[in-house]
C-alpha positions, 0 to 999 in steps of 0.5 A: 309824703311824710318824708318830704315834710320831715325833709322840709323841717330839717332844712328849716332847722326844726329839731322835732323833724330830726327827732321824728326822723331818728325814730323812724330810721334809727333801726334801719341805720343801725342795721346798715352800720352793723352789717358793715362793721359789726364784726369789728366794733362793740354795740356802743360804738355802732350806736355812736356811728348812728348818732354821727349819721343823724348829726351829719344829716342835720349839719348838711341839711342844706345839701338835701334835695327837696325833690327827694320823695323819701330820705331813706336812700340818702341817709342810707348812703350817709350811714354806709360812708360813715361806717366805712370811714370809721372802719378805715380808721380803726384798721389804721388806714387814716392818714396824718392831717398833712398827708390828707391834702389832695391836689385834684387834677383834671383827670380826677375831676373827670372821674368824679363827674363820671362817677356821679353820673353813673351813680345817678343813672344806677339809682334810676335803673334800680328804681325801675326794677320791679319788686322783689327784685329792687329790694333784693338788689338794695338789701344785697348791695347797699345793706350788705345783707347775706343771701340767706338773710334776704331769703328769710326776710322775704320768705323766699328760697335762697336759690330764688334770691341768687337767680333774681340777683343774677337777672337783675344785674343783667337788667341793670347792665342793659339799662345803663348801656341803653342810657349811653353809659358803657364801661371802656376798659 
């Protein structure tokens, strides 16, 4: 478990572990960030966001769960969130500091708990999908890759990718319902 030793190293403040992690995952993070904001920002800005991802990982290393077998999904989530936040900022959606203070009521706390629970269940369900279904779902929904790009990378037909996406969504829906989490609306 090479990732696990890197995770432990980062949690212990070992900069060499961070450097190895950057070497291993930089291109991966760049692709995620580029797929989200590549149309809106220059390459230098994308590279800066990638650096911010690793800085955030380092600064929040205490929050990394040692039960993770690999850190790839964790840093992918940081990359997506960082890119989306930067995109909001350049589109002028950022609020002044005094408007960013939010009072959380009990309904918001409940929504947050339900969201976290659904995220955990969804991650478990996705990990139970067989390949290439799992990879297609992850590439499409988490890395924002286009169907054509996924088909090219996996060397399969575009219609096969679309079919697998459709079937995988149905499998995920059924797995989530089996775990007792259904949408009421």
